[in-house]
C-alpha positions as CSV (number, residue, x, y, z in Angstrom):
1,M,-32.6,99.8,84.8
2,M,-32.7,96.1,85.6
3,L,-36.5,96.0,85.1
4,I,-35.9,97.0,81.4
5,Y,-33.4,94.1,81.0
6,K,-35.8,91.7,82.4
7,I,-38.7,92.9,80.3
8,V,-36.6,92.8,77.1
9,T,-35.2,89.3,77.8
10,L,-38.7,88.0,78.6
11,L,-40.0,89.4,75.4
12,A,-37.1,87.9,73.4
13,T,-37.7,84.6,75.0
14,I,-41.4,84.6,74.1
15,V,-40.7,85.7,70.5
16,F,-37.9,83.1,70.0
17,T,-39.9,80.4,71.6
18,V,-43.0,81.1,69.4
19,W,-40.5,81.2,66.4
20,A,-39.1,77.8,67.4
21,I,-42.6,76.3,67.6
22,N,-43.7,77.6,64.3
23,E,-40.5,76.9,62.3
24,P,-38.4,74.4,64.1
25,G,-34.7,74.6,63.0
26,Y,-31.2,75.3,64.3
27,E,-31.6,79.0,64.1
28,S,-34.9,79.2,65.9
29,I,-34.2,76.7,68.5
30,G,-30.7,78.1,69.1
31,G,-32.2,81.6,69.5
32,A,-34.8,80.3,72.0
33,L,-32.1,78.6,74.1
34,V,-29.8,81.6,74.1
35,S,-32.7,83.9,75.0
36,F,-33.8,81.7,77.8
37,G,-30.2,81.5,79.1
38,A,-30.1,85.4,79.0
39,L,-33.4,85.5,80.9
40,V,-32.1,83.1,83.6
41,A,-28.8,85.1,83.8
42,V,-30.7,88.4,84.3
43,F,-32.7,87.1,87.2
44,F,-29.6,85.4,88.7
45,I,-27.5,88.5,88.4
46,D,-30.2,90.6,90.1
47,E,-30.6,88.2,93.0
48,K,-26.8,88.1,93.4
49,R,-26.6,91.9,93.5
50,K,-29.2,92.0,96.4
51,S,-27.2,89.5,98.4
52,A,-23.8,91.0,97.9
53,A,-23.6,93.0,101.1
54,Q,-20.2,93.3,102.8
55,S,-19.7,92.4,106.4
56,Q,-16.7,92.1,108.7
57,T,-15.9,91.0,112.1
58,V,-12.9,92.6,113.8
59,A,-11.3,91.4,117.1
60,A,-10.8,93.8,119.9
61,G,-7.9,96.1,119.3
62,G,-7.7,95.2,115.7
63,K,-8.2,97.3,112.5
64,G,-10.9,96.4,110.0
65,I,-10.6,97.7,106.4
66,Q,-13.0,96.9,103.6
67,V,-11.9,97.8,100.2
68,G,-14.0,97.5,97.1
69,G,-11.2,97.7,94.6
70,D,-7.5,97.0,94.4
71,A,-5.6,97.1,97.8
72,N,-2.4,95.7,99.2
73,N,-0.8,95.7,102.6
74,S,1.7,98.5,101.8
75,T,-1.2,101.1,101.5
76,F,-2.4,100.5,105.2
77,H,-0.3,101.3,108.3
């Protein structure tokens, strides 16, 4: 699914950049900047997802609990 987002944002960046070159103006340049920002965000988010692995070190005799959502101390005994 992420590949589709990358392709769409890349195509949008190309289209808006060509538009900004052919007809410079606030709308075309703004569109090019926004599409470029979206392209950077898509690649940044994808890299962040790849590096978001959980890890934990627990001392001897301790309990290690990893929770991906809402948790508080009253739920663990």
